[in-house]
N, C-alpha and C positions, 0 to 999 in steps of 0.2 A: 504494499500500499503506501502512495506517497502520500508526504505530511509536509504541508505547508506552515512555516513560522509566520505569523502575522501580528505586527503593530498596530493593534484596535483602537480605532476613536473612541474611547467611552468617558462621557461626560463627565459621571460622576467622580470615576476614580482611575486616573491615568497611571500607565505604568509603563518602565520601560522593558518588561519584560514579554517577551512575543510569545503569543499565544498558538498551540499546536492545532492544526484543523487538517481532517483528511480530505484529501483532494478526490471528487467523486470520478467514477471512468471517463463520463463524458469529457470531465474538462482535465484531464489529465495531460495531454497535450497542449495544452492552451495556459494553464496558472503557470508564469514564470515569477522571480524575482523582480519586486519593482513593480508589479500590477496593482491595482486597487482591485477588492473583491467586496463582497456582501458576505459577512459573515455573522452567524446567529452568536447573540452573547448572555450571559446569564441563564436561571430559570425559566424566563418566558421564550416568547419567539421573535424577540425585537431583532431586527437585522442593521447591523452597523457597520459603516465603511472600515477597511482597514488597509495596511499595505504588507505585501506580501516581501519579508527579507531574505527568505532563502527558502530552497526546497530539499527535501532529504526522503530517503528510502527508508520505511519501517522494517529493521529486518530481524524483527521477533522480538526487540527488546524492550526498549523502555514504552511505547506504546501496545505492545501486543495485547496486554489484557485489559487494556482501556477502550472504552466506545467514546470513540473521537467525534464531535461535532462536526459537519461536511461543511465546507464552502458551499455557499448558495448560488453564487453567480460571481461572475467577472462583469466591472464597469467599463475595461476598455481591451482592445485585441491585442496589444501591445503594452511592454512596459511605458511608465509614466515617470519612473527612476531607473536610470541606468545603473550597475555595478557600483561605479564612482561614486553617484549623488547619494545610493543609500548609506555607503559607508563616511562619508560626509555629514550624511546627517547623524549618526550615531556620534563621531566624533562633537560634531557642535552640540548636540544634546548634551552631551557630559560636559563640555567646557565651559557653557553657559548655563549650567542647572536646569535645563527646560527637559520636556518629554521629547520623545523621539517623534512622535504622532505630529506635534506643533513643529518641528523642525522638518518632515517631509511635507506639512501643509503649506507652510512659508515658503519651500523651493519652488512650489506649483504655482500658478496663476489661479486667482480666486475660482474660477468657472470651475477647478478639478476638487473643488470642496463639496461634499455630501449636500443634498438638502433633502432633510428627512419628511417626509408626509406620511400620515397616518389614515387606515381606512378600517370600517367596521366590516368583519364577515360573518355573515349568517351561517351558521354551520347546521341548526336542526330546526328548520321552519317551522314545523310540523308542532313544536313545544311552545310557540310564541303565542301566548293569548293576550297579548297588549295590543289594540287595533293601532296605537300612535306607533309602534313600532313595524307594524306591516305596513302603514303609509309610508315611514322614513325609506325602507326597501323596497317598496311597491314591487316591481318586476326582475328585481334585481337580487343577486346574492352579495354583493358588495358594496357599500357607500363610501365616499370621503368622508373622514370624522373632523368638521369643524365645527370646533366648539362654539362659535358665535351664533352658528346658527340651528344648533341644538335647544330645546329649552331646559331650562334648571332641571324643571320638574320630571321631564324624560331622562335627566343622567342616571338618577339612583335606581331607574328600571333597568338601564343600558348596564350597570354595574353588576345588577343583581343576575342577570343573564348572561355576563361575562364569568361571573361566579361560577355558575351549573354548568359553563362551556355550552350553551346553546349560543351564544357569540364570542367570537376572539378579535381582538386587535391584531391588525397586520401594518405590520411598518414597511415603506418603501422610501427607497433611496434614489434621490432624482439626480439623472445625471445632466450637468447642465453644459457641459462642453459639447459644442455641435458646429459643423463645419455651414459652411454658407456654400448653397446650390444657386445657381445663373441658369437659363434658358437660354440654350442656342440654336442656330438653324443654319441649313446648308440648301441650298437649289438642287432639287431634284429630277429637271430635263436640262434640254438643251436650249441653246440662246435661242434658235430659230423657232422651234417649239413656242417658247416663251413670245417669241414678236407676233407667230400666228395667231397665238391665243387674244393677244390683245387686238389685232385686228380685227377679230370676232365680238367685241364687247360693244355695247352700246356707248353711245356718245355720254350720257348721264354717270356713266360709270368710271368716275374720274379717278377713285382710289384704286382700283383695282389697276388700271393702264398705269398707274403709278408703280404700283407693287410688279407687275411684270416687267417693267422697263428697267425697274431695278435688279431684277431675277435675272433678266437678260444679260445684264453687264455684267453680274456677277456669278454665272452661271458655273464655274470651276467647284472644284468640292472642298472649298474653305470652310470651315463652321465660324458664323459669326454672331455676334451676341444679339437676342432679340432685343433687349431694351434700346441697343443704339437705331435698332433700325426703326422700332417706334418713335423714339425721341427726333431722330433725323427726317421722318418724313410723315410727324405727327399720325402714326397707324395707331391703332387700340389693340389691346390682347385679342378681342372679337376678330378684328380684321385678318390677324395672324393665325387664330384661328381655323377660319374660314379658307383662306389659303393652302394650311396644311390640309384640310379636309379634300381639298380639290387636286391633291395632290403634285401642287406647284412648290412645296418646301416639305421639309423634315425637321422638325424639334428635338430635341433632350434636354435634360438636366444635368449640368456639369457641377462639379466641385469647385468653388473659384476662393483663392486667397483675397482676404481683404487687405488694403493697402493703407497704412496710416500715412495722413497728411504731412508733409514737412514743408517749412518755408522755402520760397523761391528766391532763393540769392545765387548769384553767379559768382564767377572769376574763381574760383577754388579747386576745378575740375583738376587744371595738371600740376602735377608737382613743382614746388617752389625751390629755386635754388638755396642751399641751407649755406649759412654761414659759417666762419671758420668755428665759434664755440659748438653752433646747431651740430654740424660735423662730427666735431669730436665726439659728443656724447652719443650720437646715432651710432657712429662705429662701434662704440664701446658695448652697447645695447646690441648692434647687429652679431658682434662677436659672440656675446652670451647665447643670442638665439640659435648661432649657428652649431655650437658647442654642445647645444641641449640639454644643459647643466643648470637647475635652479639656482638663479640671482635675483637679488632685489636691488633696486637702484632708486634713488632718492633723486631726482631732476628736481634742483631748486635754481627757476630761474625769475626774475625781474618781470613784473606784467611789461606784455609787449615784447617780451624775448623769443616768441616763434616754439614754444613748448609742442602747439599742438602739430605744427609741421614736422617735429621731430617724432609725436607718436604715429603721423602718419606714414612717414618714409619706415617705421619700424613695423607696423602692421601690414604692408608691403611686404617687408622682409619675410616676417612670417607668414605669408600667404606664399609666397615663393619657394619656402620648405615645406608645403604642403600643410602648413598648420594651421588653427585657428586664434581668432582672437577676442578677447572682452576688454570693451572700453567703459568704463565707468563716469558718468557725470553725477555730481552731488545732488541735483534736483531739475524737475522739467523744466525751469526758464531755461537753461543752460541746453537744453537740448537739442531746440529746433536748431539754433545755429551752427553746433557740433554735430548733429545727423546729417545737415546737408552738406557740410565739408566731408565728413565721410561716406555719405553714399556717391556724392561728385567723384570722389575718389575712385570707389570701389564698386558702385552702382549695386546689382542686384544680390551683391551678396552679401549685403548689410541687412540686418534686423534690428528693429527698435522695440525696447521691453520698456515701459514707464507707467505710470500710474495715470497720464493722461489718455492713454487708450481706451478704447471702448473694449468690453469682454470679448468681442469678436474678433477684433484687431488683436487682442494679446493672444488669444487661440490661434490665430492664422500664424503670427510672427513665431511663437514657442513651436508649431510644429514645422516651420521654415527650418529652426535650427537643428530640432530634433531629428529631422529627416536630411541633414547635413548639406541642405541646400543653401542655407545660410552661415557663413564661415565667419564674419563679423559682427558680434554682438554691441549694440550701443545702447547704455540703458542707465537709470538710476540703481540704488542700492540692490534692488532684489536682481538684478540681471547678472549678480557676481554666479548664482545659479544656475546660469543658462546652460542647457543640456548638450553642452557643445564636444564635438570629441576631437581627441588630436590636438589638445589646447595648447599653444606656445607660447602665448604671450595675454599678459594681464595688464591695463592701463586704468590708473584711478586719477583721475585729473582733480584738482584742487582738494588734494588728497585729506587737509587738514579738517575739511567740513563735518560738521556734527551729525547730519543727513547720513553719512554713512553707517550710524548706529542706530539700530531699529529702538524706540522708545519702548515699546511692549513686548511680551513676552513672545518668541523667543528672543532675547537682547542681545543678539550677534552682530560683531562689527565685520562690516563689508571686506576691512583690511585682514583682519584674522581669516575669515575665509579663502581669499586671493591665497594667501601664505600656504593653508592647505593644499587648496588644489594645485598652485604651482610645485609643492613639493610631491603631488601626485604625478604628474604629467613633466615633473625636470623643466616646467616653464620659467620664462624671464617676466619678474615685476617690474613694471614702472610706475613708481610712486610721485604725481608730479602738483608743485604748488610753488608760488612767490613768498608763501608765507607758512612753512611745513608746522605741522603741530610740533611741539616738545617734544612729544615720544620719539616721533620719526627723527625729528635731526639728532636725538640723544642716541638713537640704535645706529645713524649713521655715524656719528663721532665715535662710537664702539668698535666699528667696522662688520656690523652685522647688514647693514646695507653700505651699498657705493655710492657716495655722494657726487654729484654730476653738477657743475655749474652753466646757468647760463646769464652772465652778468650785462649783456650788453641786450639793447633792445634792436629787433631785426632790420630797421630802416635805418641803425645808427642815429634815429633821434634821441634827444635825452630824455630823461622822466621828467614829467609834468614839473613845473615850478607850483612848490606849494607854500601856504602861508596859514598860518594860527591865528584865528580871530578871536579874541577875547569877548565876549558876551555881556561881561559885567560891565566892562569899560561902554562897548557898543548900546549896551541900553539905557546908560546914561545920556548919552548923545541925540539918539532917534525915539527911545521908548518902545521899540518894537525886540521881543525877544527871539524871534523867529528868523526875521531876514536884517542882516547887517546891511550897513547903507553901502558899504564895499562890495558887497555879494550882488547887491540889486545894480551898482552901477556897472558889474562885470556882466551880468547876464546881459544889460542894455548893448554893451559895447558886441559881444556876441550876436544880436539880433540885428544889427547894424551891418554886422560882415556877413551875414548870414550862416552862420555857424550855430553848433548845437551846443546844449547844457544838459548835464544831469544831475539832480540835485537828490540827494539820498536822506529819509529820516526812518529811522526803523520803527515806526510806531504806525500802523493804521488805523484809519476812525476820523471825526472830525477832531475829538479833543479826548484827553487822557479820562477826564471825569467830570462831572458834576458837581458844584460845591457850593452851600447858602455862603453868601459873604456876611450874613447875620450871626447863624448861628455855628457854622462849619459843617453842616450835614450834609454828608456824600451818599449818594444814593448806590448801595450795595447789592450785589446779586445775591436773590435768595437763596441759592443752592451753595455758592462759594463765597470765600472770605477775599471777595474780589470788588474794586468798586466798576461798575458798568462802564463800558466806553461809550462815547457820543457818537452816533451816525447821522450826519447831517443829512444826507441823501434819502434816508428813510424817515427821518424826524424822530428817532427811538433811539433808547439804549440798548446796547448789546452785550452779554458775556462773551468774550472769546474764548472762554474756556467749556462751559455747558451750552451756550447757545441762546440762553434765556434772553427774553427780549420787553421792555416795556416804555409806553409813551415818554416822552419827553416831560418832566416837569415845569410847571411855570410856575407853580407857588411853594415852597419849602412847605414838606408835610410836617415836618416838626414844630417850626415857628411862624409858620404861615405869612414870611417874607415873599417880597416878589424879586428879590437880589440874588436869586438862584441862578447860576450861568456855568456855562461851558470853562474848565479849567486844564491847561495843558493844550496840547496841540499832536494832533495824528495829521495823514497825508493827505485826507480829504481836506481838512482846514487851509493846510500848508496850498495845495493846488487853488482853493477859491480865494486867498489871501494874495496869492502871487498872481492869479487873473484880474484883481483888481490893480494891485499896482503895477501891471503890465499888461492891459485891454488888447495890446496888439499880437500879443504872442500866444501862439498856438502849444497848446499844453496835453501832456499825455499822463494817466497817472497808474501807475502798475504796482498792485497790492492784491492782497488776497479776495479782497471785494471788486475787483476790476477783474479777475483770471479764474474767476470759478467755473464759466462757461468752457466747454471744450472749444479748441480751437484761437481763445481768446489770447494768449500768449502770442502764438505765432502772430495775428492780426495787428497785436501793438506793437510787435517788435518789426515786423514788415513795415508798417508806417513809418514808424521812426527810423527806420532804413531807407526809404525811400525819401527822405525828409520832408515828410506832410507834418511834421510838426517840430517846433524849435526847442522845447524845452521837455524832458520824460523825468516825473517825478515819481519817486518809491521807496519800497522798505529794502530791506536786506537783497532782494532778490534781483536788484539790478547791478549787485555790486560785480558780480564775478560772471567772467568769461564773454561778455557782452563786447562785440568788436565793432566800432562804427567810426567811420575814419573821421567826420565833421566834426567830432565833439572836442571842443577845445576848451571846456570849461566843467568841471566837478566841483559840487560844493555839498559838504557834510553839516546838513542844517544844524544835527545837534550829536555832536559825537560821544556824549555822556552817557546816552541811553544805555548801553551796555555795562559799563562801568560800574552802574549802579545795581548789578545782579549780585546777590548774596552767594558767590560760588569762586573758587580759588582761580578759574580759568577766564574771569573777569576781562583781566588785563589785555590776557592773551587773545580774547575774541574781538575786544576793542582796537588791538592793533592791527589784527589780521583785516578786520571788515573796513577800517581806514585806509589800509593799503591796497586793499581790494578794489575798493570803489575808486581810490585815487588813480588807479591802473587805468581806466576807461577813458581819459584826458589825453591827447596827443598823439594817438596812436599811428597816423599817417604823418604825410609831411607838414601837417601843421603843429606849432608847439601847444603844449597843454599848460593850463594852468588849475591847481586845487586851492579851492579855501574849505578850511576847518573851523567851523564856528563851534566854541566850548566855553562851558564856565568852570572848566578846570585846564588851565592852558600848563600850567606846569608839569602836569602828569607826564611820568616818562612813556607811557604807551602814547599818548598822541604827539607825544615831542618825537619820538622816535619813527611812529608812522609817518610824520611829515616828511621826513628824510627818506622813508622806503630802508631805513637800516636794520634788515632783518638781525644783523650777527650781532649788536649792541644791545637788541630787544633780548634775544637767546641768553647772551650771557648774564643780564640783569635779573630777566625771571629764573632762570635755571639756579643765580644765588638764593633767589629769595625761597624757591621750590624746595632746595635743600635744607635750608634754614626751618622750613612750616614741615618739613616730612609731608610733602605731596609728591602726585606723581610728575616726571617719570622715575623720582628716586623710591617711591612707595606703591606698592600696588594697594586697590582698595576694592570692598564689596560693598552694596549701600543694600540693606534689607529693609523693606518698605511694608507696612501694615496697615490695613485699610478697613474702616467699619463705620456703618452708620450711629452708632453709637461711640462715644470718644473715649468712654470706659474701658468697652471692650478692646480699642485698637491699643491702649495703654496698656493695657494688663497683658495683651498678647504681646508686647513689645518689652515689657519689664520682663515675663517670663523668659522669653527667648535671649535676652541678653544676659540673664543670670545663668541659663543653661549654655551658654557660649563659652563663659569665663572657665569650666570646665574641659570644652572640648576644642579649645585652641592653644598655640603655644605660648609660653610665657612672654615671650616680647612683642607679640600681636595687640595692637590697640584696640578698644573696643570703645566707641563715642556714642552717648545716649542709652537709654531712647529719648528723643527729643521729636518737637514737631515739625514738619517739614516745612518747606519756605513758606508755604501755601497752606495751612491747617485744615481747610473745610473745603473740598471742592466737589461738585456735583454730591453736595449733601451728605458727604463720607467725609471721615475724619484721616489725615495722614500723619502716621507718625515715621519714623525711622531712627535706624542703627546702624551707626556706621564701622567697617573693620577696615583698617590701617596695617600694613605688613610687608616686611620682604621676603621672609621664606618662613613654611610655616606647613611641614606634610600633614598634620592633623586637618587643617582646614577644608581641603577638597572632601573629605569623607563627611565631615559637618555640613557642609553645605549640602550636600546630598542626600543627607539623610531630613535634613529641614525642606527641603523639596519634597519629600515624602511624606513628612508631617505635616507641612504646607495644607494637606488634604484636607486631615482632618480638621484643622483651623476651619478651613471653607466651609465644612460643614455648619460651623458656628456662626456663618457670616464675614469670618475674618479673611481678607484677602493680603496673602503673604505674597511678595516677589523679591527675588534675588536678581541683583544687578551687576557684573563684573565689570571692574574698571567701570565706573558710570562719566559721563560726559556733563551730566547737571547733578550737583550735589545741591539740596536746598529743597 
């Protein structure tokens, strides 16, 4: 008998232990490792989705005397996980204190996740005495169990019949992965026959005449799309059907791939000539690719130094060697321009994977990769799991970005996944950034990574001239805490010269919050310990965490004063205020509010690239990767936003963000200027970002990290406790902290329990325990045990999450 070892998706009690199932005879030639199957679990008849991790033969040993449950069916005709990804999922689950089922589900696009549906099955109709039950089933033996459609008084009757086994509940797993089918046609007769048929038509049969003329001109054996025929000649589906009935043409449905749309930017199709620095970096990477031994490079290059062209040359080399390549970009905003450049160079070999695609587009792109049609994958974080074979090169652009770490379970980092896959394939990894994370740069200093430098911009133009504007002084002069006089004058100069400006304010909405000038009242989110953000376009207050909204108050509910006003500034207000100051300017705003719809990012960037707007104002999404040659001015409206975060990485993020957005200026033959507005002009992160002096920032920040015992000198683990009752969260945190003291090394530091940075979110209280350590052999086992114990706490309503090396502490 063949045995399948299956990781089953058990919602109530997950485990990393695979369950053994017998494979029925009719499926023994079908079931292979990596397949999704339907498997019964528990005492009832419930079917759950599972992943087959291995198949073995029972040689009358372990299972010979046991009656194994049988796999009930398969959800695919071929594996969705190859052997590499199965092994990767197991390793990453262990490394990130997660369950394998979560890891496998994360590796696959959402449409591969099971959707469970319930139905009621009538087993013995003759024993049903209740007329309402007869009416429910009518002439059927099985009906969908829609709780909302069944009256409460009937539920007890159904429950009783279920206990008597007159009715049973059946669980279905709905497979959401579907191919797209299109209808195509081809001509069935000769051109002469079509012309003869047309001559026999009545004069009034104009549509049929057009159809016959078209077919006579396309009477070869080529298949063409029916939709194109209908659109070009205004034919209806009925017209096509009649033509088929008359034997004029033949139609059939075939599978078609959905193609993601990308921006129509030109000028990148041909490889560009590398300068000396680029060529040296490329040669080093090329040699590693040829040797086919795993190496990791940190490509540190100033903004505009041509890192992307080095990437593209490296991808071309990998393809020439018969290898595949994965290129990660940090977020969807960077994807359109990057995809266009990669597709322009490598055409149909490129597949795109990111959250902006529809499920259908994701499914088709995933299948192109899985079938080997696409050998270059470009995408955001999850693209690191793309099922490419013969992987030779992994590129992580803007490697310092937080978006490469997943916020929820399983909390993997794409960089660590890339490292494992590179080991598996003996592939080359290239990490690129103008401002590398301190962790990566420290690894380069130790020789774990090889450091490659690009210190000059590709067009030999200098870095933009930067200046810090002290807003405390500016405020005294013109009373405006958002736009200094110098910035407005600089923007006006660009308008006169028909040059473009980019302005960054890393806070969306109209204003940070409302506040009563008389009593100090601030409208708070009813579900979170956060002030609600003002949105002028909808005239509402909104919580950016839970989505709660309410009308703008015009009278203070606490003291009834009418002096309740918006306080602080978001991108909406910045846009409106600037439009009043410069009514002649054409302004585009780019933030989460303006980019919610599919295709909106591409539309905004295309418009700005065509110079249909003078000013692009937005949040941090405009800071990275965008390349517009006519941008000569960058303004940072408030450089202090990220400095105020309660996190030891606040200075690093401030430096990175300012440096990145500054790099958008002066990327072509026009000189660039950067104006940095701040209320903390002497802060070292802002001063060094002005000069784009990464080396000095690295040395300064590393000294502080060593002194404070933070990464990269110490590792950390953050354990979070969440419950609707604050005391329950506190109790779980305290018990865990006490338990940990006896299960970790003496020199391992435990901090807390303490409230998280925002104590209440979505009506739940958040507490945390932080562990800092350098070497602790006991810690891994303790965290694994805690992961299992967390499910017992879950039964009490306490959610416990474990995050290795968290990027946000607070």
